[in-house]
N, CA, C, O and the ligand as a Tripos MOL2 file, in Angstrom:
@<TRIPOS>MOLECULE
protein
  281   279    71     0     0
PROTEIN
NO_CHARGES

@<TRIPOS>ATOM
      1 N          44.9210   65.6150  -11.7050 N.3       1 MET1
      2 CA         45.2340   64.2490  -12.3150 C.3       1 MET1
      3 C          44.0040   63.6770  -12.8600 C.2       1 MET1
      4 O          42.9680   63.6170  -12.1990 O.2       1 MET1
      5 N          44.1140   63.2490  -14.0840 N.am      2 PRO2
      6 CA         42.9180   62.6950  -14.6960 C.3       2 PRO2
      7 C          42.5180   61.3520  -14.1630 C.2       2 PRO2
      8 O          43.3390   60.5780  -13.6710 O.2       2 PRO2
      9 N          41.2000   61.0860  -14.2720 N.am      3 ARG3
     10 CA         40.7150   59.8950  -13.6680 C.3       3 ARG3
     11 C          40.3990   58.9640  -14.8800 C.2       3 ARG3
     12 O          39.9690   59.4310  -15.9350 O.2       3 ARG3
     13 N          40.6030   57.7760  -14.7160 N.am      4 TYR4
     14 CA         40.1400   56.8200  -15.7340 C.3       4 TYR4
     15 C          39.2180   55.6890  -15.2530 C.2       4 TYR4
     16 O          39.3810   55.1430  -14.1620 O.2       4 TYR4
     17 N          38.2810   55.3750  -16.0830 N.am      5 GLU5
     18 CA         37.2890   54.4770  -15.5180 C.3       5 GLU5
     19 C          37.6050   53.1120  -16.1860 C.2       5 GLU5
     20 O          37.8960   53.0330  -17.3800 O.2       5 GLU5
     21 N          37.5350   52.0720  -15.3800 N.am      6 PHE6
     22 CA         37.8300   50.6420  -15.6950 C.3       6 PHE6
     23 C          36.7210   49.7690  -15.3990 C.2       6 PHE6
     24 O          35.9590   49.9900  -14.4590 O.2       6 PHE6
     25 N          36.6040   48.7370  -16.2110 N.am      7 ARG7
     26 CA         35.5210   47.7340  -15.8590 C.3       7 ARG7
     27 C          36.1760   46.4410  -15.6860 C.2       7 ARG7
     28 O          36.9660   46.0400  -16.5410 O.2       7 ARG7
     29 N          35.9030   45.7530  -14.6310 N.am      8 CYS8
     30 CA         36.4150   44.3840  -14.3920 C.3       8 CYS8
     31 C          35.5900   43.3690  -15.0530 C.2       8 CYS8
     32 O          34.3710   43.3160  -14.8860 O.2       8 CYS8
     33 N          36.3320   42.4540  -15.9030 N.am      9 ARG9
     34 CA         35.6010   41.5450  -16.6520 C.3       9 ARG9
     35 C          35.4350   40.2390  -15.8600 C.2       9 ARG9
     36 O          34.7440   39.3190  -16.2970 O.2       9 ARG9
     37 N          36.1070   40.1770  -14.6430 N.am     10 ALA10
     38 CA         36.0160   39.0050  -13.8230 C.3      10 ALA10
     39 C          34.5670   39.2150  -12.9220 C.2      10 ALA10
     40 O          33.7470   38.3100  -12.7680 O.2      10 ALA10
     41 N          34.4500   40.3700  -12.4530 N.am     11 CYS11
     42 CA         33.2160   40.5670  -11.5460 C.3      11 CYS11
     43 C          32.1780   41.6030  -12.0420 C.2      11 CYS11
     44 O          31.1030   41.7940  -11.4720 O.2      11 CYS11
     45 N          32.5840   42.2420  -13.1310 N.am     12 GLY12
     46 CA         31.5920   43.1540  -13.7740 C.3      12 GLY12
     47 C          31.4930   44.5470  -13.0960 C.2      12 GLY12
     48 O          30.6860   45.3600  -13.5470 O.2      12 GLY12
     49 N          32.2670   44.8550  -12.0440 N.am     13 SER13
     50 CA         32.2030   45.9930  -11.4120 C.3      13 SER13
     51 C          32.9390   47.1300  -12.1020 C.2      13 SER13
     52 O          33.9750   46.8110  -12.6870 O.2      13 SER13
     53 N          32.5800   48.3730  -12.1270 N.am     14 THR14
     54 CA         33.4500   49.5190  -12.5750 C.3      14 THR14
     55 C          34.1240   50.2090  -11.5410 C.2      14 THR14
     56 O          33.6190   50.1390  -10.4210 O.2      14 THR14
     57 N          35.2190   50.8950  -11.7010 N.am     15 PHE15
     58 CA         35.9060   51.5710  -10.7760 C.3      15 PHE15
     59 C          36.7530   52.6600  -11.3530 C.2      15 PHE15
     60 O          37.0920   52.4910  -12.5250 O.2      15 PHE15
     61 N          37.1410   53.6960  -10.7750 N.am     16 GLU16
     62 CA         37.9270   54.6890  -11.2360 C.3      16 GLU16
     63 C          39.3400   54.8060  -10.7040 C.2      16 GLU16
     64 O          39.5500   54.5390   -9.5210 O.2      16 GLU16
     65 N          40.3120   55.1840  -11.4970 N.am     17 VAL17
     66 CA         41.6760   55.1760  -11.1490 C.3      17 VAL17
     67 C          42.3040   56.5110  -11.5590 C.2      17 VAL17
     68 O          42.4100   56.8620  -12.7340 O.2      17 VAL17
     69 N          42.7190   57.2410  -10.4930 N.am     18 SER18
     70 CA         43.4850   58.6000  -10.6980 C.3      18 SER18
     71 C          44.9380   58.2310  -11.0340 C.2      18 SER18
     72 O          45.6240   57.5260  -10.2940 O.2      18 SER18
     73 N          45.3520   58.7360  -12.1640 N.am     19 ARG19
     74 CA         46.8440   58.3890  -12.5660 C.3      19 ARG19
     75 C          47.2130   59.4050  -13.4630 C.2      19 ARG19
     76 O          46.3680   60.0630  -14.0710 O.2      19 ARG19
     77 N          48.5830   59.5960  -13.5990 N.am     20 PRO20
     78 CA         49.1590   60.6050  -14.6080 C.3      20 PRO20
     79 C          48.7550   60.0190  -15.9890 C.2      20 PRO20
     80 O          48.5310   58.8200  -16.1540 O.2      20 PRO20
     81 N          48.6720   61.0670  -17.0820 N.am     21 MET21
     82 CA         48.3430   60.6170  -18.2910 C.3      21 MET21
     83 C          49.4210   59.7540  -18.9470 C.2      21 MET21
     84 O          49.2230   58.9780  -19.8820 O.2      21 MET21
     85 N          50.6070   59.9930  -18.3290 N.am     22 SER22
     86 CA         51.6640   59.0330  -18.9880 C.3      22 SER22
     87 C          51.5460   57.5260  -18.6440 C.2      22 SER22
     88 O          52.1960   56.6470  -19.2110 O.2      22 SER22
     89 N          50.6710   57.3290  -17.6820 N.am     23 ALA23
     90 CA         50.4150   55.8770  -17.1200 C.3      23 ALA23
     91 C          49.0350   55.5590  -17.6200 C.2      23 ALA23
     92 O          48.5410   54.5250  -17.1710 O.2      23 ALA23
     93 N          48.3200   56.2680  -18.4740 N.am     24 SER24
     94 CA         46.9350   56.0110  -18.8160 C.3      24 SER24
     95 C          46.6830   54.5950  -19.5250 C.2      24 SER24
     96 O          45.6000   54.0110  -19.5620 O.2      24 SER24
     97 N          47.8200   54.1810  -20.0470 N.am     25 GLY25
     98 CA         47.6050   52.8050  -20.8000 C.3      25 GLY25
     99 C          48.0670   51.6800  -19.8900 C.2      25 GLY25
    100 O          48.2210   50.5450  -20.3420 O.2      25 GLY25
    101 N          48.2960   51.9800  -18.5950 N.am     26 ASP26
    102 CA         48.8080   50.7760  -17.7800 C.3      26 ASP26
    103 C          47.5960   49.9720  -17.2030 C.2      26 ASP26
    104 O          46.6180   50.5940  -16.7890 O.2      26 ASP26
    105 N          47.6310   48.7130  -17.1660 N.am     27 PRO27
    106 CA         46.6820   47.9060  -16.5170 C.3      27 PRO27
    107 C          46.2950   48.3110  -15.1650 C.2      27 PRO27
    108 O          47.1190   48.7340  -14.3540 O.2      27 PRO27
    109 N          44.9140   48.1710  -14.8900 N.am     28 ALA28
    110 CA         44.4610   48.5170  -13.5970 C.3      28 ALA28
    111 C          44.0080   47.1990  -12.7640 C.2      28 ALA28
    112 O          43.5820   46.2240  -13.3830 O.2      28 ALA28
    113 N          44.0900   47.1910  -11.6010 N.am     29 THR29
    114 CA         43.6650   46.0880  -10.8970 C.3      29 THR29
    115 C          42.1660   46.4810  -10.1730 C.2      29 THR29
    116 O          41.9830   47.5610   -9.6100 O.2      29 THR29
    117 N          41.2860   45.5780  -10.2680 N.am     30 CYS30
    118 CA         39.9700   45.6890   -9.7900 C.3      30 CYS30
    119 C          40.0550   45.7830   -8.1440 C.2      30 CYS30
    120 O          40.9090   45.1320   -7.5410 O.2      30 CYS30
    121 N          39.1950   46.5620   -7.5150 N.am     31 PRO31
    122 CA         39.2790   46.6140   -6.0240 C.3      31 PRO31
    123 C          39.2520   45.3120   -5.4420 C.2      31 PRO31
    124 O          39.8560   45.0820   -4.3940 O.2      31 PRO31
    125 N          38.5200   44.3500   -6.1160 N.am     32 ASP32
    126 CA         38.5080   43.0230   -5.6520 C.3      32 ASP32
    127 C          39.6500   42.0940   -5.9410 C.2      32 ASP32
    128 O          39.6320   40.9010   -5.6360 O.2      32 ASP32
    129 N          40.6000   42.6710   -6.5160 N.am     33 GLY33
    130 CA         41.8400   42.0000   -6.7170 C.3      33 GLY33
    131 C          42.0770   41.3700   -8.2340 C.2      33 GLY33
    132 O          43.1370   40.8500   -8.5810 O.2      33 GLY33
    133 N          40.9500   41.5040   -9.0430 N.am     34 HIS34
    134 CA         41.0280   40.9240  -10.4210 C.3      34 HIS34
    135 C          41.8740   41.7800  -11.2140 C.2      34 HIS34
    136 O          41.9500   42.9850  -10.9740 O.2      34 HIS34
    137 N          42.5950   41.1520  -12.2650 N.am     35 ASP35
    138 CA         43.4650   42.0290  -13.1000 C.3      35 ASP35
    139 C          42.8820   41.9340  -14.4900 C.2      35 ASP35
    140 O          43.5150   42.3680  -15.4520 O.2      35 ASP35
    141 N          41.7010   41.3830  -14.6200 N.am     36 ASP36
    142 CA         41.2290   41.1900  -16.0260 C.3      36 ASP36
    143 C          40.2140   42.4380  -16.3460 C.2      36 ASP36
    144 O          39.0070   42.2640  -16.5130 O.2      36 ASP36
    145 N          40.7960   43.5970  -16.4050 N.am     37 THR37
    146 CA         40.0440   44.8090  -16.6440 C.3      37 THR37
    147 C          40.3220   45.5170  -17.9730 C.2      37 THR37
    148 O          41.3790   45.4030  -18.5930 O.2      37 THR37
    149 N          39.2380   46.2850  -18.3640 N.am     38 VAL38
    150 CA         39.4350   46.9380  -19.6120 C.3      38 VAL38
    151 C          39.0200   48.5010  -19.3640 C.2      38 VAL38
    152 O          38.0780   48.7910  -18.6260 O.2      38 VAL38
    153 N          39.7160   49.3690  -19.9680 N.am     39 LYS39
    154 CA         39.5960   50.6940  -19.7060 C.3      39 LYS39
    155 C          38.3930   51.3110  -20.5310 C.2      39 LYS39
    156 O          38.3530   51.1120  -21.7460 O.2      39 LYS39
    157 N          37.5410   51.9570  -19.9830 N.am     40 LEU40
    158 CA         36.4140   52.7160  -20.4190 C.3      40 LEU40
    159 C          36.7580   54.1160  -20.9390 C.2      40 LEU40
    160 O          37.9270   54.4930  -21.0220 O.2      40 LEU40
    161 N          35.6950   54.8900  -21.2910 N.am     41 LEU41
    162 CA         35.9260   56.1560  -21.7130 C.3      41 LEU41
    163 C          36.4610   57.0690  -20.6020 C.2      41 LEU41
    164 O          36.0290   56.9100  -19.4600 O.2      41 LEU41
    165 N          37.2890   57.9260  -20.8390 N.am     42 SER42
    166 CA         37.7860   58.8370  -19.8370 C.3      42 SER42
    167 C          36.6910   59.6520  -19.1800 C.2      42 SER42
    168 O          35.7660   60.0830  -19.8680 O.2      42 SER42
    169 N          36.7570   59.8880  -17.8440 N.am     43 THR43
    170 CA         35.7910   60.7340  -17.2060 C.3      43 THR43
    171 C          36.5190   61.7990  -16.6760 C.2      43 THR43
    172 O          36.1630   62.2330  -15.5800 O.2      43 THR43
    173 N          37.4870   62.3110  -17.2540 N.am     44 VAL44
    174 CA         38.1280   63.4740  -16.8820 C.3      44 VAL44
    175 C          37.3570   64.6760  -16.5790 C.2      44 VAL44
    176 O          36.6400   65.1560  -17.4570 O.2      44 VAL44
    177 N          37.4390   65.2460  -15.3440 N.am     45 ALA45
    178 CA         36.8780   66.5260  -15.0580 C.3      45 ALA45
    179 C          35.4470   66.5520  -15.2340 C.2      45 ALA45
    180 O          34.9480   67.6050  -15.6320 O.2      45 ALA45
    181 N          34.6860   65.5260  -14.9910 N.am     46 MET46
    182 CA         33.2260   65.5720  -15.0720 C.3      46 MET46
    183 C          32.6440   66.1800  -13.8930 C.2      46 MET46
    184 O          33.0020   65.8320  -12.7680 O.2      46 MET46
    185 N          31.6990   67.1370  -14.1080 N.am     47 THR47
    186 CA         30.9890   67.8090  -12.9150 C.3      47 THR47
    187 C          29.7090   66.9420  -12.7470 C.2      47 THR47
    188 O          29.1500   66.2770  -13.6190 O.2      47 THR47
    189 N          29.3580   67.0960  -11.4150 N.am     48 GLY48
    190 CA         28.0130   66.4670  -11.0050 C.3      48 GLY48
    191 C          28.2250   64.9650  -10.9580 C.2      48 GLY48
    192 O          27.2370   64.2410  -11.0760 O.2      48 GLY48
    193 N          29.4450   64.4310  -10.7940 N.am     49 GLY49
    194 CA         29.7700   63.1440  -10.7460 C.3      49 GLY49
    195 C          29.3930   62.4070   -9.5890 C.2      49 GLY49
    196 O          29.5340   61.1870   -9.5070 O.2      49 GLY49
    197 N          28.8580   63.2130   -8.5850 N.am     50 GLY50
    198 CA         28.3340   62.6470   -7.2980 C.3      50 GLY50
    199 C          29.2970   62.6900   -6.1800 C.2      50 GLY50
    200 O          28.9140   62.8870   -5.0260 O.2      50 GLY50
    201 N          30.6130   62.5000   -6.5100 N.am     51 SER51
    202 CA         31.5740   62.6090   -5.4480 C.3      51 SER51
    203 C          32.2310   63.8870   -5.1160 C.2      51 SER51
    204 O          32.8650   64.1060   -4.0840 O.2      51 SER51
    205 N          31.9920   64.8290   -6.2260 N.am     52 ALA52
    206 CA         32.6830   66.0350   -6.0220 C.3      52 ALA52
    207 C          32.1080   66.8970   -4.9650 C.2      52 ALA52
    208 O          30.9060   66.7630   -4.7360 O.2      52 ALA52
    209 N          32.7840   67.7530   -4.2950 N.am     53 PRO53
    210 CA         32.3370   68.6170   -3.2410 C.3      53 PRO53
    211 C          31.3750   69.6140   -3.8270 C.2      53 PRO53
    212 O          31.6360   70.0860   -4.9330 O.2      53 PRO53
    213 N          30.2140   70.0000   -3.1450 N.am     54 ARG54
    214 CA         29.3940   70.9870   -3.5910 C.3      54 ARG54
    215 C          29.9000   72.3120   -3.2850 C.2      54 ARG54
    216 O          30.3340   72.6010   -2.1700 O.2      54 ARG54
    217 N          29.8450   73.1830   -4.3370 N.am     55 PRO55
    218 CA         30.4460   74.6720   -4.0950 C.3      55 PRO55
    219 C          29.6740   75.2370   -2.9470 C.2      55 PRO55
    220 O          30.3760   75.8330   -2.1300 O.2      55 PRO55
    221 N          28.4820   75.1940   -2.7110 N.am     56 ALA56
    222 CA         27.6750   75.9520   -1.8850 C.3      56 ALA56
    223 C          27.7770   75.2840   -0.4300 C.2      56 ALA56
    224 O          27.2530   75.8670    0.5200 O.2      56 ALA56
    225 N          28.3790   74.1910   -0.2650 N.am     57 ALA57
    226 CA         28.3340   73.3920    1.0140 C.3      57 ALA57
    227 C          29.1890   74.1870    2.0270 C.2      57 ALA57
    228 O          28.8170   74.2110    3.2010 O.2      57 ALA57
    229 N          30.3800   74.8790    1.6260 N.am     58 GLY58
    230 CA         31.1580   75.3890    2.6700 C.3      58 GLY58
    231 C          30.8910   76.9300    2.9150 C.2      58 GLY58
    232 O          31.6360   77.5680    3.6570 O.2      58 GLY58
    233 N          29.8390   77.4980    2.2910 N.am     59 GLY59
    234 CA         29.5230   78.8810    2.5100 C.3      59 GLY59
    235 C          30.6440   79.8140    2.0490 C.2      59 GLY59
    236 O          30.8370   80.8880    2.6200 O.2      59 GLY59
    237 N          31.3130   79.4420    1.1120 N.am     60 GLY60
    238 CA         32.4310   80.2360    0.6900 C.3      60 GLY60
    239 C          32.0730   81.3420   -0.4570 C.2      60 GLY60
    240 O          32.9600   81.9270   -1.0780 O.2      60 GLY60
    241 N          30.7710   81.5540   -0.6610 N.am     61 GLY61
    242 CA         30.3350   82.4980   -1.7040 C.3      61 GLY61
    243 C          30.4370   82.0560   -3.1350 C.2      61 GLY61
    244 O          30.4050   82.8640   -4.0630 O.2      61 GLY61
    245 N          30.5640   80.7320   -3.3030 N.am     62 GLY62
    246 CA         30.8930   80.2680   -4.6820 C.3      62 GLY62
    247 C          29.6190   80.1840   -5.4410 C.2      62 GLY62
    248 O          29.7190   79.9000   -6.6340 O.2      62 GLY62
    249 N          28.4000   80.3900   -4.9250 N.am     63 CYS63
    250 CA         27.2020   80.2500   -5.6120 C.3      63 CYS63
    251 C          26.7680   81.4670   -6.3210 C.2      63 CYS63
    252 O          25.8940   81.3770   -7.1840 O.2      63 CYS63
    253 N          27.3110   82.6010   -6.0250 N.am     64 CYS64
    254 CA         26.8220   83.8560   -6.7600 C.3      64 CYS64
    255 C          27.0780   84.0090   -8.2120 C.2      64 CYS64
    256 O          26.6470   84.9670   -8.8540 O.2      64 CYS64
    257 N          27.7870   83.0470   -8.7180 N.am     65 GLY65
    258 CA         27.9660   83.1610  -10.1900 C.3      65 GLY65
    259 C          27.0200   82.5250  -10.8800 C.2      65 GLY65
    260 O          27.0080   82.6720  -12.1020 O.2      65 GLY65
    261 N          26.1550   81.7930  -10.3160 N.am     66 GLY66
    262 CA         24.9710   81.1350  -11.1880 C.3      66 GLY66
    263 C          23.6750   81.7930  -10.9370 C.2      66 GLY66
    264 O          22.6080   81.2600  -11.2440 O.2      66 GLY66
    265 N          23.7570   82.8400  -10.4320 N.am     67 GLY67
    266 CA         22.3160   83.5260  -10.3240 C.3      67 GLY67
    267 C          21.3790   83.0930   -9.1580 C.2      67 GLY67
    268 O          20.2310   83.5300   -9.0810 O.2      67 GLY67
    269 N          21.8700   82.2770   -8.3100 N.am     68 CYS68
    270 CA         21.0760   81.7740   -7.3170 C.3      68 CYS68
    271 C          21.0440   82.7370   -6.0720 C.2      68 CYS68
    272 O          20.3360   82.4420   -5.1090 O.2      68 CYS68
    273 N          21.7900   83.8640   -6.0810 N.am     69 CYS69
    274 CA         21.8530   84.7060   -4.9980 C.3      69 CYS69
    275 C          21.1010   85.9290   -5.3120 C.2      69 CYS69
    276 O          21.2930   86.9070   -4.5900 O.2      69 CYS69
    277 N          20.2270   86.0130   -6.3440 N.am     70 SER70
    278 CA         19.4140   87.1850   -6.6860 C.3      70 SER70
    279 C          18.3510   87.4140   -5.6220 C.2      70 SER70
    280 O          17.5650   88.3550   -5.7280 O.2      70 SER70
    281 ZN         36.8080   42.3450  -10.1730 Zn       71 ZN71
@<TRIPOS>BOND
     1     1     2 1
     2     2     3 1
     3     3     4 2
     4     3     5 am
     5     5     6 1
     6     6     7 1
     7     7     8 2
     8     7     9 am
     9     9    10 1
    10    10    11 1
    11    11    12 2
    12    11    13 am
    13    13    14 1
    14    14    15 1
    15    15    16 2
    16    15    17 am
    17    17    18 1
    18    18    19 1
    19    19    20 2
    20    19    21 am
    21    21    22 1
    22    22    23 1
    23    23    24 2
    24    23    25 am
    25    25    26 1
    26    26    27 1
    27    27    28 2
    28    27    29 am
    29    29    30 1
    30    30    31 1
    31    31    32 2
    32    31    33 am
    33    33    34 1
    34    34    35 1
    35    35    36 2
    36    35    37 am
    37    37    38 1
    38    38    39 1
    39    39    40 2
    40    39    41 am
    41    41    42 1
    42    42    43 1
    43    43    44 2
    44    43    45 am
    45    45    46 1
    46    46    47 1
    47    47    48 2
    48    47    49 am
    49    49    50 1
    50    50    51 1
    51    51    52 2
    52    51    53 am
    53    53    54 1
    54    54    55 1
    55    55    56 2
    56    55    57 am
    57    57    58 1
    58    58    59 1
    59    59    60 2
    60    59    61 am
    61    61    62 1
    62    62    63 1
    63    63    64 2
    64    63    65 am
    65    65    66 1
    66    66    67 1
    67    67    68 2
    68    67    69 am
    69    69    70 1
    70    70    71 1
    71    71    72 2
    72    71    73 am
    73    73    74 1
    74    74    75 1
    75    75    76 2
    76    75    77 am
    77    77    78 1
    78    78    79 1
    79    79    80 2
    80    79    81 am
    81    81    82 1
    82    82    83 1
    83    83    84 2
    84    83    85 am
    85    85    86 1
    86    86    87 1
    87    87    88 2
    88    87    89 am
    89    89    90 1
    90    90    91 1
    91    91    92 2
    92    91    93 am
    93    93    94 1
    94    94    95 1
    95    95    96 2
    96    95    97 am
    97    97    98 1
    98    98    99 1
    99    99   100 2
   100    99   101 am
   101   101   102 1
   102   102   103 1
   103   103   104 2
   104   103   105 am
   105   105   106 1
   106   106   107 1
   107   107   108 2
   108   107   109 am
   109   109   110 1
   110   110   111 1
   111   111   112 2
   112   111   113 am
   113   113   114 1
   114   114   115 1
   115   115   116 2
   116   115   117 am
   117   117   118 1
   118   118   119 1
   119   119   120 2
   120   119   121 am
   121   121   122 1
   122   122   123 1
   123   123   124 2
   124   123   125 am
   125   125   126 1
   126   126   127 1
   127   127   128 2
   128   127   129 am
   129   129   130 1
   130   130   131 1
   131   131   132 2
   132   131   133 am
   133   133   134 1
   134   134   135 1
   135   135   136 2
   136   135   137 am
   137   137   138 1
   138   138   139 1
   139   139   140 2
   140   139   141 am
   141   141   142 1
   142   142   143 1
   143   143   144 2
   144   143   145 am
   145   145   146 1
   146   146   147 1
   147   147   148 2
   148   147   149 am
   149   149   150 1
   150   150   151 1
   151   151   152 2
   152   151   153 am
   153   153   154 1
   154   154   155 1
   155   155   156 2
   156   155   157 am
   157   157   158 1
   158   158   159 1
   159   159   160 2
   160   159   161 am
   161   161   162 1
   162   162   163 1
   163   163   164 2
   164   163   165 am
   165   165   166 1
   166   166   167 1
   167   167   168 2
   168   167   169 am
   169   169   170 1
   170   170   171 1
   171   171   172 2
   172   171   173 am
   173   173   174 1
   174   174   175 1
   175   175   176 2
   176   175   177 am
   177   177   178 1
   178   178   179 1
   179   179   180 2
   180   179   181 am
   181   181   182 1
   182   182   183 1
   183   183   184 2
   184   183   185 am
   185   185   186 1
   186   186   187 1
   187   187   188 2
   188   187   189 am
   189   189   190 1
   190   190   191 1
   191   191   192 2
   192   191   193 am
   193   193   194 1
   194   194   195 1
   195   195   196 2
   196   195   197 am
   197   197   198 1
   198   198   199 1
   199   199   200 2
   200   199   201 am
   201   201   202 1
   202   202   203 1
   203   203   204 2
   204   203   205 am
   205   205   206 1
   206   206   207 1
   207   207   208 2
   208   207   209 am
   209   209   210 1
   210   210   211 1
   211   211   212 2
   212   211   213 am
   213   213   214 1
   214   214   215 1
   215   215   216 2
   216   215   217 am
   217   217   218 1
   218   218   219 1
   219   219   220 2
   220   219   221 am
   221   221   222 1
   222   222   223 1
   223   223   224 2
   224   223   225 am
   225   225   226 1
   226   226   227 1
   227   227   228 2
   228   227   229 am
   229   229   230 1
   230   230   231 1
   231   231   232 2
   232   231   233 am
   233   233   234 1
   234   234   235 1
   235   235   236 2
   236   235   237 am
   237   237   238 1
   238   238   239 1
   239   239   240 2
   240   239   241 am
   241   241   242 1
   242   242   243 1
   243   243   244 2
   244   243   245 am
   245   245   246 1
   246   246   247 1
   247   247   248 2
   248   247   249 am
   249   249   250 1
   250   250   251 1
   251   251   252 2
   252   251   253 am
   253   253   254 1
   254   254   255 1
   255   255   256 2
   256   255   257 am
   257   257   258 1
   258   258   259 1
   259   259   260 2
   260   259   261 am
   261   261   262 1
   262   262   263 1
   263   263   264 2
   264   263   265 am
   265   265   266 1
   266   266   267 1
   267   267   268 2
   268   267   269 am
   269   269   270 1
   270   270   271 1
   271   271   272 2
   272   271   273 am
   273   273   274 1
   274   274   275 1
   275   275   276 2
   276   275   277 am
   277   277   278 1
   278   278   279 1
   279   279   280 2
@<TRIPOS>SUBSTRUCTURE
     1 MET1         2 RESIDUE 1 A MET
     2 PRO2         6 RESIDUE 1 A PRO
     3 ARG3        10 RESIDUE 1 A ARG
     4 TYR4        14 RESIDUE 1 A TYR
     5 GLU5        18 RESIDUE 1 A GLU
     6 PHE6        22 RESIDUE 1 A PHE
     7 ARG7        26 RESIDUE 1 A ARG
     8 CYS8        30 RESIDUE 1 A CYS
     9 ARG9        34 RESIDUE 1 A ARG
    10 ALA10       38 RESIDUE 1 A ALA
    11 CYS11       42 RESIDUE 1 A CYS
    12 GLY12       46 RESIDUE 1 A GLY
    13 SER13       50 RESIDUE 1 A SER
    14 THR14       54 RESIDUE 1 A THR
    15 PHE15       58 RESIDUE 1 A PHE
    16 GLU16       62 RESIDUE 1 A GLU
    17 VAL17       66 RESIDUE 1 A VAL
    18 SER18       70 RESIDUE 1 A SER
    19 ARG19       74 RESIDUE 1 A ARG
    20 PRO20       78 RESIDUE 1 A PRO
    21 MET21       82 RESIDUE 1 A MET
    22 SER22       86 RESIDUE 1 A SER
    23 ALA23       90 RESIDUE 1 A ALA
    24 SER24       94 RESIDUE 1 A SER
    25 GLY25       98 RESIDUE 1 A GLY
    26 ASP26      102 RESIDUE 1 A ASP
    27 PRO27      106 RESIDUE 1 A PRO
    28 ALA28      110 RESIDUE 1 A ALA
    29 THR29      114 RESIDUE 1 A THR
    30 CYS30      118 RESIDUE 1 A CYS
    31 PRO31      122 RESIDUE 1 A PRO
    32 ASP32      126 RESIDUE 1 A ASP
    33 GLY33      130 RESIDUE 1 A GLY
    34 HIS34      134 RESIDUE 1 A HIS
    35 ASP35      138 RESIDUE 1 A ASP
    36 ASP36      142 RESIDUE 1 A ASP
    37 THR37      146 RESIDUE 1 A THR
    38 VAL38      150 RESIDUE 1 A VAL
    39 LYS39      154 RESIDUE 1 A LYS
    40 LEU40      158 RESIDUE 1 A LEU
    41 LEU41      162 RESIDUE 1 A LEU
    42 SER42      166 RESIDUE 1 A SER
    43 THR43      170 RESIDUE 1 A THR
    44 VAL44      174 RESIDUE 1 A VAL
    45 ALA45      178 RESIDUE 1 A ALA
    46 MET46      182 RESIDUE 1 A MET
    47 THR47      186 RESIDUE 1 A THR
    48 GLY48      190 RESIDUE 1 A GLY
    49 GLY49      194 RESIDUE 1 A GLY
    50 GLY50      198 RESIDUE 1 A GLY
    51 SER51      202 RESIDUE 1 A SER
    52 ALA52      206 RESIDUE 1 A ALA
    53 PRO53      210 RESIDUE 1 A PRO
    54 ARG54      214 RESIDUE 1 A ARG
    55 PRO55      218 RESIDUE 1 A PRO
    56 ALA56      222 RESIDUE 1 A ALA
    57 ALA57      226 RESIDUE 1 A ALA
    58 GLY58      230 RESIDUE 1 A GLY
    59 GLY59      234 RESIDUE 1 A GLY
    60 GLY60      238 RESIDUE 1 A GLY
    61 GLY61      242 RESIDUE 1 A GLY
    62 GLY62      246 RESIDUE 1 A GLY
    63 CYS63      250 RESIDUE 1 A CYS
    64 CYS64      254 RESIDUE 1 A CYS
    65 GLY65      258 RESIDUE 1 A GLY
    66 GLY66      262 RESIDUE 1 A GLY
    67 GLY67      266 RESIDUE 1 A GLY
    68 CYS68      270 RESIDUE 1 A CYS
    69 CYS69      274 RESIDUE 1 A CYS
    70 SER70      278 RESIDUE 1 A SER
    71 ZN71       281 GROUP 0 **** ****
């Protein structure tokens, strides 16, 4: 499911919302409860975004594709 980034114009914070593409144009509510928000550029499938699990963390052998196991 794509993620969309919003910014709250009431408190200035940014937040992400995961929602179907069919609902991409719907208004989002700030985590603090404000509804004066604007949608920013889509952050769909960004890697290295900080919150994604690291492939090597589970020891599942996912690191051998990048040359780190030579
Ligand atoms: Zn807010």
